[in-house]
N, C-alpha and C positions, 0 to 999 in steps of 0.2 A: 504494500500500500504506500503510495507516494507521501501522504501526510495523514496524521491521525484524523479519522472521520467517523463519528459515532453514527450518524443517520445512515451512512453507507452500510454499516453493519446491520441496522434494522432492516433496510431494504433487501440486503442479501439474505437475511434469515427468512423473511417472508417468502421470497422466491424459492429458496432452497427447501423449506419445510412446508410448502403450500398446502398439502393434503393431510398434514399431521395436526393432532390436537395441540392447542396453544394455551388457552386460558379457560379455566373452569371456576364457577362459583361452587364451593364444596356443597354437595347434595343439591346442586342446581344445574344451570345451563352450561354447556361446553361450546367453545368457539374454536374452530380450526384457524390456522394461520391465514388461510384465504378469507375466512369470515372477518378477521381483524382488518385485513387489507381493504375489504369492502366498506367496513365501518369508517376506517380512516378516510377513504375517498369521499364518503358522504359527509363526514364532519368537515372536510376541506371545503366542500361546497357551501356549507353553512358559514364557515369562516369568511369565505369570499363575499358572500352576501351581507355579512356583518361588518364589512369594511375593515377586516383584520389585515394588517400589513405585517411584513417580516419585522420582527423585533417587538411587536405589540404583545401585551401580557394576557394570558388566559389562566384564570384561577380554577382550581379543582378541589372541591371540599366534600368529602363523604367517606363512608367506610370502604375498606379494601373490597374491590370486586372487579370482575372482568371488564365491565364498562368503564371503570375508573382507569384501568390500564390502557384501554383503547383510546380514551380521551387524551391521556398523557402523550401517547405515541403520536396521535394525530396532531397535537400541538407542536411537538418538536419537528416532525417531518414536514410541516407546513412552513417552518421558519419562524414561528411565534415562540414566545418565552413562556414556559410552563411555571405556574405558581401553585405548588401543592400546599394545601392548608389542612391542618389537623382537624378532623371533624369534631373533636371534643372541645375545641375552643368555644367560648361563649359567643353569642350573636354579635355583641359589641366588638369583640376581638376580630371576628371574621369581617365585619364591616370595615374596621380599621385597616386590615391587611389588603382587602380588595381596593380600598381607596388609596392606600399608601403606594401600592405597586401600579396604580392606574390601569387596572384590568379592563379589557373591552368586553370579555365574556366571562361568565361564571358557570361552571358545572357544579350543581349542588345535589347532595343525596337527600332522600325523603326526610330523614331524621333532622338534618341540618336545616332544610328549607322551612320547616314549620315554625322555626324560631327567628328567621331572618326578616328584615324589612327592606324591600327593594328601594324604597325612597331614601334610605341611608347610604345607598351606593349609586349615586346619580350618573356616574360616568359609564356604567355598563350599557352596552348595546342590547344585551340579552342575557337571560338566565335559563340554562337547560337542566332538566332533571337527569341525573347520572343514570338512573335505572333504565330509561328508554329513550333518552335524548329528546323528550317532548319539551316544548317551549313553555317555560313557566312565566317568563316575562319577555316580551318583545317590544323594543322601543322604536324600531323603524319598520316601515312597510316591507322593506327588502328582506329583513331577517324573518318576519312573519310569513312572507310569501315562500321563502326558501324552505322553511320547515314544513309548511303545508304541502308543498309540491316536491319534496325531496326525492322520492322515488322516480318521479317523472324527469326531474333534472338529471338524476344519475343515469337513467335510461337514455336520455338524449346525448349525454356525454360519451356513453359506451354502448352504442346501438347494436354492436355485434357481440355483446356480453363482455364483462370485465374479466381480464385474464392477467396472468402474472407479468406479461411483458408491458402492461400498462403501468406497473408500479415504478414510479420515478420520484424520488423525494428530494427536498431541499437539503443541500449538503452542509452549508455553513463552514466558517473558518474555525481553526482550533481555539482561538482566543475569544470567539464570539459568545455572547451570553446565551445560555440554554435554559437554565432553571434559576428561579429565585426561591430559596427555601427559608421560610420563616419558622423559627422555633419559639418565638414569643409573639403574643398578639396584643400586648399593651402598647398604646400609642407612644408613651414616653420612652419605651425601651425597644421599639420595633427595630429589629435587625433582619434585613433580608439578605441572606447569604447568596452572593452572585456566583453561580457555578457555571463555568464555561464548558463548551463542548469537549475540550481537551481533557478536562477532569472526568467527565462521564466516560470518554473513550479509555483513559488510562486505568480507571477502576474496572472497566469491563475487561481490558487486556490483562490486568492483574489476575482477575478471577479465572480467565481462560488459561493463563500460564500455570496457576497453582492448582486449579480444581478440575479443569477439563480432562486431564489424563486419567482421572478416576471416574469419569462419567460417560454416558452414552446418550445419543439422540433418543428422545422419548421418555427419558427418566422423569419420574414424578418429583415435584418440589412443593412444599407447603409454604404459603405466604401467610405469616401470622403477625409480623411486625408492621407498624403503620407505614404505608407507602409514602405518606407525607413527610417521612424522615428519610435521610439519605441512606442509612444503614439497610432498612428494609427494601427501599426502592432499588438500590444498586445490586444487592446480593440475593434478594428473593424474587426479583422481577426482571430487571434489565439484562443481567448476565444470562439468566435462564432463557429468556425470550430470544436472545441473540445466538443461542446455541442449540435450539431445537428441543428444549425441554417442555414438559407439560406442567404449568403452574396452577395450583389449586388454592384459591383464596378462601380463607376460613369464613370470612364475612361476619364473624361474631367474636366475642371476647375469648382469648385462648386460655380457658381454664384447663387444669390438668385432665379432667374427664373428656372434654372436647378434643384435646390434643391426643390422648391415648387412643381414642376411637379413630381419629384421622391417621395417626402414625400406623396403626395396625392395618388399616384398609389400604392406604396409599404407598406405604413403605418408601418414604422419600430417600433420595440418594445423598443429599447434603442437607444438613439442618443448621439454620442460622438462628441464634437465640440471644436474648439478654439474660444476664445471670439470674434474675429473679425467677424466670420460667424454669430454668434448669434446677435451681435450688428447691423450688416447690416440688418438682417431680422426684428429686433425690429424697427429700424428706418424706414424701408419701410412699415411695416404692422401694427404697433401698435401706434407709436407716432403721425402719422397724425390723427388717430381717437380720441385721447384724448387731442389734443391741440386746438380744437375748443372752442369757448366761451361757447356754450351751455353745452357741456360735463363738462367743468371746473366748471361751476356753479352748475350743478347737483351733482358733486362729493362732494360738500359742504353740501348737504342735507343728513342727517344721514339715513333716511329711504330708499333713492334711491341709496346711495353710494355703498352698498354691491352688489346690483343688477347690477350696471354698472361694478364694478370690476369683478364680475362673468362672465359677458358678454364678457368683453375684454379678460379675461383669456381663456374662451371657444373658442373665435375666434383665439387666438394665438395658442392654442393646435391644432386646426383644421389645421392651416397653417403648422404644423409639422406632419400632418397625423392623429392626434387624437387617436393614439393607443399606445403611448409610456408611459413607466412607469416613466422615468425621463430623463432629458437631463444632461449629465455630461460635465462640462466645465473645460478646463485645458490648459496648454501650455504657458500661459502668464497672466499678470494682467488683471482682468475684470473691465470694466468701472463701477465706483461706482454708478453713476446715473442710468444706465441701470439695474444694479443688484438690487438697491433699488426699482425700478419700478416693476421688476419681483416678488420681495418679497411682495410688497404692494398688488399686484393683486392675490397672492397665487399660483403662477406658480410653477410647480414641476421641479425645477432645483437644481443642486448642483455644487460646485466648488472643484476640487481636486488639488493636488500638486504633482509634480514629476519631475524627471530629467532623461536624457538618462542614466546616471550612475546607476540608479535604475530600469531601464527596464520597466516602468518608475515610478511606483507608490510609493509615500512616505506617503501621507495622503489623507483621503476621509471620507465623512459621507453621509449616505442616506439622500435624500431631506427632509424626515419627521423629521430628527433630526439635520439637517444642520443649523449652526448659520451664518446668513448673514455677509459678510465681511471676513469670515474665509476661510480656505482651508480644513476644516474637522479635523479629529483626526488621529493619527498614524494608518497606514494600518496594517492588520495582519502580524505578523512576522517582524515588523519594529518598531524601537524606535526613538524618536525625543528628542533632547536636545538643549536648547538654551544656547549659550556660553556667559552668563552674570551672574552677581551676583544676579539679581532679574528677572528671566525669565518671570514673569507675567507683569512686568512694565518697565523693561529696555531692549531695543532692543539689540540683540546679533546675531551672526552668527548661522544659522540653521545647526545642525549636526544630522546625522542619521546613524544607523547601523541596520543590519538584513539580511535576506535571499536574498533580492532583489539587494543588492549592487554588483556592477561589480567587476571583478578581477583586473582591472587597465586599463591603456591606452597602446595599442599595441606598442611595441618598444619605449616606452617613460617612462622610470623608474623615471626620475626626476619629470615629471608632475604627475605621480602616487603618489609619496611620498608627493607631495604638498597637495593632497586632501584626501588621505587615511592615517590618523595618529591616533595612539593609538586605533585602532579598529573602529574609527568613520570616516564616509565620510563627509568632510567639503564642504557644498553645495555652499558657496560663497553668499548665499542669507541671508537676515536679517529678523528677526521676533521676536514675543513674543508668549507665550501660555497663555490661561486663566486657571482657576481652574479646568475646565472639560477636559483640554488637547487639546482644539481647537487651531489650529495654525493660526496665523495672520501674513501675510508677510508684512513687513514694508519698504522693499526696496530690490533692487537687486544689490549687489556689482559686480556681473557679469554685463556686458553691453550688453548681448545678446538681440537682437530685434527679433520679430516673424513676418514672412511673412504672406501674406493673406491666404495661404493654409497650414500653420503650419511649414514653413521652418525656420530653425534657421539662423539668420543673425548676423554676428560678425562685428560690425562697424569698429573695429580696422583694420581688413583685407582690407576693402575698403579704409580706410584712408591711409594705407601704400602705396597703389597704387596711390591714389590721390595726396599725398605729393610729388610723383616723377614727377608730370607733371609740365608744364611750369608755372613759377612764383607763384607756390603755396608755401607759407611759412609754414603754419600749417593748420590743418583741423579737423573738427568733423563731423560725420555723425549722423543725428537725424531722427526720424520717426514722421510724422505728418499725421493723418488721413490715415494710412496704406501706405503712400508714403514716400520715403526716400529723404532727401535733404543733400547737403554738405554745411557746413559753412566754409568759407575759409578766412584766413588772408593772403593776398598776400605778396610776397617779394617786398615791396614798394621801398627798396633801389635799387634793380636791375631794377625795373620798371622806376624809376626816371633816372637812368643811360641811359636807352634806350629811354628816352623822351616820355614815354607813359602816357596817360591821363586815367581818370576813365572809359570813354567809351571804350577805347582800352582794359582795363582789363576785362570789362564785356564780350567783344567778345572773348578774350582768354579763359576765364573761361567756356564759352559755348562750345568752341572747346575742352577744357579739359574734359568736361562732356561727350561729344560724344565719345571721345577716351576712356575714362574710361569705359563707358557702353558697349563698344565693347569687353571689357575684362571680363565682369561680367555676371553671369546668370540673366535672366530677372527679377526674384523676388528681386534682390539686386541692381538694377540699380537706378541711381539718377534721380529724376524728376526735379531738379533744383539746382543751386548753389547760395548761398547768400554771398556777400563779406562783410567782417568786416574791419573796419578802424583802430581798435586797437587790439593788441595781446590778446589772450585768457588768462583769469586768471589761475594761476598755483598754485599747492601745493608746499611745500618746496622741494619735490622730483622732481619738475618741470613737474609733470603730469598735464594735463589740467583738471580743475574742470568741468568735463563734465556735472554734474547735474545742473550747472548754465545756461546751454544753451538748455536744452531739450524742453523748452516751447517757444523758439525763434519764433517770428512772421515771416512768410515767405512771 
């Protein structure tokens, strides 16, 4: 290939795998590659009639499903910029993002649309339902006409039937903007990560280099992470679509029971997961088996130990369908005890590291060469540098540069300059590397938390809203066993002036929690508030020493 070109790979894949199954909604409809090609062409007609030009933005907000994937591919192959939006954002956050990116069209899922107000998004030419691409709002006669006469327009364009030789997509330049990915929906903190085509291409090539040797055309893959985030999008959708796999979208929350059923039925070849999902499954299916007295005793007997470890490993592999090459874990810190258990029984897992800014991969190692506790080694076309005098022993900020790195934050030059300096992306995470280049993360100077399904949660955003509520002096939001809690130091002076007792404060804080949760998406709502009787410890700059409170007993 003369130059990196992502859309060329999409075009090649559709032609190459024309008659194979491509996208399925689990327990629902299946679309072959040729079906996706037809949908793309029909959506391109709607884009034309909606006056969408190359470089214009098209937002997509809904649960993972085949029609979501087709809308995303249609956007890129037309030359427009895709703006995936997490469906769990509040209506206000979705309005903010659609307006901030100046989207011309919005694809909205049923659950999302019922809470939205089209009047709050005045720039949109139209809003389409993801489920069937029906027009929910049409602001011009042309877009209304195009949707009403879509099959007729398609037939006129391809009178002798639509065939693979008709597939010809916009190619784009490597540094051209392809995707704007928002992980925060609050106006004051809106950061649209500008992902160029070269980053999509490089992440795709990375996955082909390291995973394709262990896969075959037609392999099943389960998509369970939100496609509105780069991790799920890149490695549970784009890579598989471009290599002839059959992607099954769960379309519902990935609870252990739902996953066990899907794994058993589909037997996926590669599994991409966040730590929380793996930890839940381990706690449910493995730990109960090895915590009994008999097993513990037998594990001490050398001749029996290996047989037991093999048996446990075999059972765990069966729980994941028994056909996978490896499970790739990423997105947040992995529980050390669970990881050591997987390593002890010889389970084929690996842990990678990435950020949205790198679309997402920074480091990875195959499970056969992976060093426990690490996040692998620099991915192809990426370099890693530790900002310290002794990178092997002294913790420093993790810096990276290479083909995967974003262009910057949309409409936010100041934030861009803070993280892209001297050719390096400053991750805000802390780590060391060993002599073989394995990366070990030692802390996250970013305070991001990870929701159960891979959503990014920024505690500072919740704290800003919590601090504005009745009698809240200052607050910290922490995560305990996948639930969020607010730690609050009340305004005791005001409380005393009002003659309030501790019991009254408890009642008020519970009312605050209810009010706060009504303003937040479900995944970032608080499960409880704990009252502190002394101010939180501060740095000289008067920032709360957050790390002192992360293990607070609730």
